[in-house]
DRENDO-719710 format. One line per field, with one value per residue (C-alpha): x, y, z; residue in three letters. Coordinates in Angstrom, 1 decimal, padded with zeros to 4 digits. Each point is the difference from the previous one (the first is absolute). Example, Ala and Ser with C-alpha at 12.3 -4.5 7.8 and 13.67 -1.06 7.14 Angstrom:
X = (012.3 001.4)
Y = (-004.5 003.4)
Z = (007.8 -000.7)
rest = (ALA SER)
This chain:
X = (022.2 -000.6 -002.7 002.3 001.6 -000.3 -002.2 002.1 -000.9 -000.3 001.1 -002.7 001.8 000.0 -003.6 -001.1 001.8 -001.7 -003.4 000.7 001.1 -002.8 -002.7 001.1 000.7 -003.4 -001.6 001.4 -001.3 -003.5 -000.3 000.6 -002.6 -002.6 -000.3 -001.5 -002.9 -000.6 000.0 -002.2 -002.8 002.4 001.9 -003.3 -000.7 003.4 000.5 -003.5 -002.4 -003.5 -003.6 -000.5 002.1 -000.4 001.3 003.1 000.6 -000.4 002.6 002.4 -000.4 000.4 003.5 000.6 -000.9 002.0 003.2 -000.5 000.2 003.7 000.6 000.3 002.4 002.0 -000.2 001.4 002.8 001.1 -000.7 002.4 002.6 -000.4 000.6 003.0 001.8 -001.5 -002.8 001.9 000.8 -003.5 -001.6 002.2 -001.3 -003.7 000.1 001.9 -002.5 -003.1 001.3 000.9 -003.4 -001.9 001.9 -000.9 -003.8 000.5 001.4 -002.6 -002.0 -003.8 -002.7 -000.8 003.6 000.8 -003.3 -000.1 003.8 -000.3 -001.9 002.1 003.2 -001.5 -000.9 003.6 001.5 -002.4 001.1 003.6 -001.1 -001.7 003.0 002.2 -002.5 000.0 003.5 -000.3 -002.2 001.0 003.6 -000.3 -001.6 002.6 002.8 -001.4 -001.1 003.4 001.5 -002.7 000.1 -002.2 -002.3 -000.7 -000.2 -003.6 000.8 003.1 -001.7 -003.0 002.2 -000.4 -003.8 000.5 001.9 -002.6 -002.9 002.1 000.7 -003.7 -000.7 002.6 -001.4 -003.4 001.2 001.6 -003.1 -002.1 002.2 000.0 -003.8 -000.5 002.5 -000.4 -002.9 -001.6 001.7 003.4 -000.4 -001.0 002.8 003.1 -001.0 -000.5 003.5 001.8 -000.2 001.4 002.9 001.1 000.8 003.4 001.7 -001.7 001.3 003.5 -000.2 -001.3 002.7 002.7 -001.3 -000.3 003.3 002.0 -001.1 001.4 -001.7 -002.1 001.7 -002.2 000.9 003.7 000.0 -001.6 002.6 002.9 -001.1 -000.5 -003.6 -001.6 -002.9 001.0 -003.7 -002.0 -003.2 000.1 000.8 -002.8 -002.6 001.2 000.3 -002.4 -003.2 -002.3 001.5 -000.4 -003.7 -000.8 001.9 -001.2 -003.6 000.6 002.0 -003.0 -001.8 003.0 -000.1 -003.7 -000.3 003.1 -001.2 -003.6 001.2 002.9 -001.0 -003.7 -001.5 001.0 -002.1 -002.8 -000.4 -000.6 -002.3 -002.0 000.3 -000.3 003.0 002.4 003.3 001.9 -002.1 000.3 003.8 000.1 -001.9 002.4 003.0 -001.4 -000.7 003.5 001.8 -002.1 001.0 003.7 -000.1 -001.8 002.6 002.5 -002.9 -001.1 003.6 000.3 -003.3 001.0 003.3 -001.8 -002.9 001.6 -000.8 -003.0 -001.8 000.7 -001.4 -003.1 -000.5 000.5 -002.5 -002.7 000.4 -000.3 -003.1 -001.6 000.9 -000.1 -003.8 -000.2 003.2 -001.5 -003.3 001.5 002.3 -003.0 -002.0 001.4 000.9 003.7 000.2 -001.8 002.2 003.2 -001.2 -001.0 003.3 001.9 -002.0 001.2 003.5 000.4 -000.6 002.3 002.8 -000.2 -000.1 002.9 002.3 -000.5 000.5 003.4 001.1 -001.5 001.5 003.5 -000.8 -001.8 003.0 003.7 002.9 001.0 -003.4 -001.5 000.0 -001.4 -002.6 -001.3 000.0 -002.1 -002.4 -000.4 -000.3 -002.4 -002.4 000.4 -000.5 -003.3 -001.5 001.9 000.4 -003.6 -001.5 -001.0 -001.2 -002.0 -001.5 -001.1 -001.4 -001.9 -001.7 -000.9 -001.4 -001.9 -000.9 001.1 002.8 000.5 000.8 003.8 -000.4 -001.5 002.9 002.5 -001.9 000.3 003.7 000.4 -001.5 002.5 002.9 -000.9 000.0 003.4 001.7 -001.1 001.3 003.5 001.9 001.2 003.3 000.5 003.1 001.8 003.4 000.4 003.6 000.4 -002.5 -002.5 -003.5 -003.4 000.3 -002.5 000.7 -001.7 002.4 001.9 003.8 001.9 003.7 002.4)
Y = (001.0 -003.2 -001.5 -002.8 -001.0 -003.4 000.0 -000.5 -002.9 000.6 -002.6 -001.5 001.3 003.5 -000.3 -001.0 003.1 002.2 -001.4 000.5 003.6 001.0 -001.8 001.0 003.6 000.2 -001.6 002.8 002.7 -001.4 -000.9 003.7 001.0 -002.6 000.8 003.3 -001.7 -002.6 002.7 002.3 000.2 000.6 002.7 001.7 000.3 001.4 002.4 000.7 000.2 000.4 -000.6 -002.0 -003.2 -000.2 003.6 -000.8 -003.2 001.8 002.6 -002.8 -001.8 003.4 000.3 -003.6 001.1 003.3 -002.0 -001.8 003.3 000.1 -003.5 000.9 002.8 -002.6 -002.4 002.6 001.1 -003.4 -001.6 002.5 -000.6 -003.8 000.2 002.3 -001.3 -003.5 -001.9 -000.9 003.5 001.3 -002.9 000.8 003.6 -000.9 -002.3 002.6 002.7 -002.2 -001.3 003.5 001.5 -002.9 000.4 003.7 -000.9 -002.1 003.1 002.5 001.9 -000.3 002.5 000.3 001.0 002.5 000.5 000.5 -000.3 -003.8 -001.0 002.4 -001.7 -003.4 001.0 001.2 -003.2 -002.1 001.9 -001.0 -003.6 000.3 001.5 -002.9 -002.6 001.4 -001.3 -003.3 -002.6 000.5 000.1 -003.2 -001.7 001.2 -001.1 -003.5 -000.4 001.0 -002.9 -002.7 -002.6 001.2 -003.1 000.4 003.7 000.0 -002.8 001.7 003.4 -001.2 000.3 003.8 -000.2 -002.8 002.5 002.7 -002.2 -001.3 003.5 000.8 -003.2 000.9 003.5 -001.4 -002.6 002.8 002.2 -003.0 -000.9 003.6 000.2 -003.4 000.7 003.7 001.9 002.7 002.6 -001.5 -000.5 003.7 001.2 -001.9 -003.4 001.4 001.3 -003.3 -001.3 003.3 000.0 -003.5 001.5 001.2 -003.4 -001.6 002.7 -000.5 -003.7 000.6 002.6 -002.4 -002.8 002.2 001.8 -003.3 -001.2 000.8 001.8 -002.0 -001.7 001.9 003.4 -000.9 -000.9 003.4 001.8 -001.9 000.9 003.6 -000.2 001.4 002.4 003.6 001.2 -003.1 002.0 001.7 -003.3 -001.7 002.5 000.1 -003.8 -001.7 002.1 -002.7 -002.8 002.2 000.6 -003.7 -001.4 002.8 -001.0 -003.5 001.1 002.1 -003.3 -001.3 003.2 000.0 -003.7 000.1 003.0 -001.1 -003.4 001.0 003.4 000.7 -003.4 000.2 003.1 -001.4 -003.0 002.3 002.6 -002.3 -003.3 001.4 -002.0 001.3 001.4 -002.9 -002.5 001.9 000.1 -003.7 -000.7 002.2 -001.9 -003.3 001.3 001.7 -003.2 -001.8 002.6 -000.3 -003.8 000.4 002.3 -002.7 -002.0 003.0 000.6 -003.6 000.3 003.2 -001.5 -003.0 001.7 003.4 003.6 000.6 -003.1 001.0 003.5 -001.4 -002.5 002.8 002.4 -002.6 -001.6 003.3 001.0 -003.4 -000.1 003.6 000.2 -003.2 001.0 003.3 -001.7 -002.6 002.6 002.1 -003.0 000.3 -003.6 -000.9 -003.0 001.7 003.1 -002.1 -001.7 003.3 001.7 -003.1 000.2 003.6 -001.0 -002.5 002.7 002.5 -002.6 -000.9 003.7 000.8 -002.8 000.6 003.8 -000.7 -001.7 002.4 003.0 -001.2 -001.9 002.9 002.5 -000.2 000.0 003.7 001.4 -003.0 001.5 003.4 -001.4 -002.7 002.4 002.6 -002.7 -001.6 003.1 001.9 -003.0 -000.4 003.7 000.2 -003.4 -001.3 002.9 001.1 -003.5 000.3 003.5 -000.9 -003.1 002.0 002.8 -002.4 -001.7 003.4 001.3 -003.1 -001.4 -003.4 -002.0 -001.8 003.2 -000.5 -003.3 001.6 002.5 -002.9 -001.6 003.2 000.3 -003.7 000.7 002.9 -002.3 -002.7 002.5 001.3 -003.3 -001.9 002.8 -001.0 -002.7 -003.2 000.7 -003.1 -001.3 003.2 000.9 002.9 000.6 003.1 001.7 -002.8 000.9 000.8 003.7 001.9 -002.2 -002.9 -002.6 -002.7 000.3 -003.1 000.2 -002.4)
Z = (-023.8 001.8 -002.2 -001.2 003.3 001.5 003.1 003.2 002.3 003.7 002.5 002.2 003.1 -001.3 -001.1 003.5 001.5 -002.6 000.8 003.7 -000.4 -002.3 002.0 003.5 -001.1 -001.6 003.1 002.1 -002.4 -000.1 003.7 000.7 -002.6 001.1 003.7 -000.9 -001.8 002.7 002.8 -002.0 002.5 002.9 -002.0 -000.8 003.7 000.8 -002.9 -001.4 003.0 -001.2 001.2 -003.2 -000.2 -003.8 -000.4 002.1 -002.0 -003.3 001.1 001.1 -003.4 -001.7 001.5 -001.1 -003.6 000.2 000.7 -003.3 -001.9 000.9 -001.3 -003.7 001.0 002.0 -002.9 -002.4 002.3 001.2 -003.4 -001.8 002.7 -000.3 -003.7 000.5 003.1 000.3 001.7 003.2 001.3 -000.6 001.8 003.0 -000.1 -000.2 003.0 002.1 -000.8 000.6 003.4 001.2 -001.0 001.6 003.3 000.1 -000.2 003.1 001.8 -001.2 002.6 -000.5 -000.8 003.7 000.7 -002.7 -001.9 -003.8 -000.3 000.8 -003.2 -002.1 001.2 -000.5 -003.6 -000.7 001.4 -002.0 -003.1 000.8 000.2 -003.3 -001.6 001.3 -001.1 -003.5 -000.5 001.8 -001.7 -003.6 001.1 002.0 -002.9 -002.5 002.4 000.4 -003.7 -001.4 002.0 -000.7 -002.7 -002.9 000.0 003.8 000.5 001.3 002.4 001.4 -000.2 002.0 003.1 -000.2 000.3 002.6 002.1 -000.5 001.1 002.9 001.1 000.0 001.9 002.7 000.2 000.5 002.6 002.0 -000.2 001.0 002.9 001.3 -000.4 001.8 002.9 000.7 001.5 -002.2 002.2 -000.3 -003.8 -000.3 002.3 -001.4 -001.5 -003.5 -000.1 000.5 -003.7 -001.3 002.4 -001.1 -003.4 001.3 000.7 -003.0 -002.3 001.2 -000.7 -003.5 -000.7 001.0 -002.2 -003.1 000.4 000.1 -003.5 -003.4 -002.9 -002.4 -003.0 -002.5 001.5 000.2 -003.7 -000.9 002.2 -001.5 -003.5 000.9 -001.0 003.2 -000.9 000.5 000.0 001.1 000.5 -003.4 -001.7 001.9 -001.0 -003.6 -000.6 002.4 000.2 -001.5 002.1 003.2 -000.8 -000.8 003.0 002.2 -000.8 001.2 003.1 001.0 000.7 002.0 002.0 000.7 000.8 002.2 002.1 000.1 001.3 002.3 001.4 -000.5 000.8 003.7 000.2 -002.3 002.3 002.9 -001.8 -002.2 001.8 003.6 001.1 002.8 -001.1 001.6 -002.0 -003.2 000.4 000.7 -003.2 -001.9 001.4 -001.1 -003.5 -000.2 001.0 -002.6 -002.6 000.8 -000.4 -003.3 -001.6 -001.1 -001.4 -002.0 -001.2 -001.2 -001.8 -001.7 -001.2 -001.4 -001.8 -000.7 001.0 -002.3 001.2 003.6 -000.7 -001.5 002.9 002.5 -001.5 -000.6 003.5 001.8 -002.0 001.0 003.7 001.1 000.6 002.1 001.8 001.2 000.7 002.3 001.7 000.9 001.4 003.6 000.0 000.8 -002.3 -002.9 000.4 -000.2 -003.2 -001.5 000.7 -001.4 -003.2 -000.5 001.0 -002.8 -002.6 001.8 000.2 -003.7 -000.9 002.2 -001.1 -003.7 000.5 001.7 -003.1 -002.5 001.6 -000.9 -003.2 -001.7 000.1 -001.0 002.5 -000.8 001.2 001.9 003.5 -001.2 -002.3 002.3 003.0 -001.9 -001.2 003.4 002.0 -002.2 000.1 003.7 000.7 -002.1 001.0 003.0 002.3 -000.6 000.5 003.7 -000.6 -003.1 001.6 003.1 -002.1 -002.3 002.9 001.5 -003.3 -001.2 003.4 -001.3 001.6 -003.3 -002.1 000.3 -001.8 -003.1 000.0 000.0 -002.9 -002.1 000.6 -000.9 -003.4 -000.5 001.1 -002.4 -002.9 000.9 001.0 -003.0 -002.3 001.1 -001.8 001.7 001.9 002.2 -001.9 -001.1 001.4 002.4 -000.9 -002.2 -002.2 000.0 001.0 -001.6 -000.4 -002.2 -003.0 001.8 -001.3 001.9 -000.2 001.1 000.9 -001.7)
rest = (MET THR ASN GLY THR VAL GLU GLN ARG VAL SER PRO ALA THR LEU LYS LYS VAL ILE CYS ALA ALA ALA ILE GLY ASN PHE VAL GLU TRP PHE ASP PHE ALA VAL TYR GLY PHE LEU ALA THR ALA ILE ALA GLN GLN PHE PHE PRO SER GLY ASP ALA THR THR GLY LEU LEU LYS THR PHE ALA VAL PHE ALA VAL ALA PHE ALA PHE ARG PRO LEU GLY GLY ILE VAL PHE GLY MET LEU GLY ASP ARG ILE GLY ARG LYS ARG VAL LEU ALA MET THR ILE LEU LEU MET ALA GLY ALA THR THR LEU ILE GLY LEU LEU PRO THR TYR ALA ALA ILE GLY ILE ALA ALA PRO ILE MET LEU THR ILE ILE ARG CYS ALA GLN GLY PHE SER ALA GLY GLY GLU TYR ALA GLY ALA CYS ALA TYR LEU MET GLU HIS ALA PRO ARG THR GLN ARG ALA SER TYR GLY SER PHE VAL PRO VAL SER THR PHE SER ALA PHE ALA CYS ALA ALA VAL MET ALA TYR ALA LEU ASP ALA SER LEU SER PRO GLU ALA MET ALA SER TRP GLY TRP ARG VAL PRO PHE LEU ILE ALA ALA PRO LEU GLY LEU VAL GLY LEU TYR LEU ARG TRP ARG LEU ASP GLU THR PRO ALA PHE GLN ALA VAL THR GLN GLU HIS ASP VAL ALA HIS SER PRO LEU LYS GLU THR LEU ARG SER HIS GLY ARG ALA ILE LEU CYS LEU GLY ALA PHE VAL SER LEU THR ALA LEU SER PHE TYR MET PHE THR THR TYR PHE ALA THR TYR LEU GLN VAL ALA GLY GLY LEU SER ARG ALA THR ALA LEU LEU ILE SER VAL ILE ALA LEU VAL PHE ALA ALA LEU MET CYS PRO VAL ALA GLY ALA PHE SER ASP LYS VAL GLY ARG ARG MET THR VAL LEU THR THR GLY VAL LEU LEU ILE VAL VAL VAL TYR PRO SER PHE LEU MET ALA SER SER GLY SER PHE ALA ALA SER VAL VAL GLY VAL MET LEU LEU ALA ILE GLY ALA VAL LEU SER GLY VAL VAL THR ALA ALA LEU LEU SER GLU THR PHE PRO THR ARG THR ARG TYR THR ALA SER ALA ILE THR TYR ASN LEU ALA TYR THR ILE PHE GLY GLY THR ALA PRO LEU MET ALA THR TRP LEU ILE GLY VAL THR GLY SER ASN LEU SER PRO ALA PHE TYR LEU VAL ALA VAL SER VAL LEU ALA LEU ALA GLY GLY LEU ALA LEU PRO GLU THR SER LYS ILE SER LEU HIS GLY ASP GLU GLY VAL GLY ASP GLU GLY HIS ARG ALA VAL ALA ILE)
């Protein structure tokens, strides 16, 4: 066992390469995933034609949600592979699958061309995207965290959410540029395809960067001592059930706030605020750039005050700001909408950064990829993938544009209960059998 090993130090040059590979690869994954959300209204017209715009939008977001059903399966498959053959190889697989699936969406014929087969094919490809995404984020976090100094894990790990927010910002910029420069006819004919087709070259770049790097020191140590888990899924379910439930409760808030902020708000600004799609996307870009810049600040804050205090701050902050955030975003005012979205962004950033650290700190090296991928993807499937659908449905049922805000408050309370049930993990080692586990103790390497 590796519980008594000395933690290996990683050179600054290697750490920079690791950050680059994890962040850029993650950027490619989430750029591909984001364009679907930002082009939701255009996709609804091409694949779900309907006399009722809300019905078409609901169907589009339903396909968005269905893709998330395959994320836990992808998390299990890629997680087990990552704990058996290493983080590096699996992260190369996930980016290749995501880029290929996204490129196919850009080549799909529409409903007008082939009828019902078009939305069926779209759904299948989206499921492939979801399967790929299931192995991406937790793996990227584990890969980076297993290289980072233990006292600065959230700071270094914040570059993973930086790349995620940047990917959504770039996807929004591209959607905005297409909307602003193309006529409605050109956008409907070919413009919506452009962001999806860019996935092919981006995916090859990400694959190249990831394939050139070495495996993590923590996984190498486990391999050298012949301590690789033979049944990582069985071991995860047997030993980490309580930790998965507690951390999953908190990650539910990360998922909901993230997708409310990054994907749904562009639609909300149009539906509730009456803004044009181009204006809504511009506001989203401003907020996403702000969020990306905030991530390192949030990481430094979490390393200084600890994970539990960050969890508490996140939950309380979102409960306080969510109502005014939605109120301002529905005002129809550009300035008020920007402030409203930024308020929600602060909570989403804090939640995302501390989640990136907790995913790796909560579980030991042997089962880290499997356990963290299951935890992350179950929460994102239940609360993230359904966020746009739930928000649209709540507004339709209640008649109130502010109903999604109360939903976010309820999930914040759940997240606080789960997150605060976890012990402090900000200074534990990630090398070997350290981790919280179901015993709830802190194990520190010598």
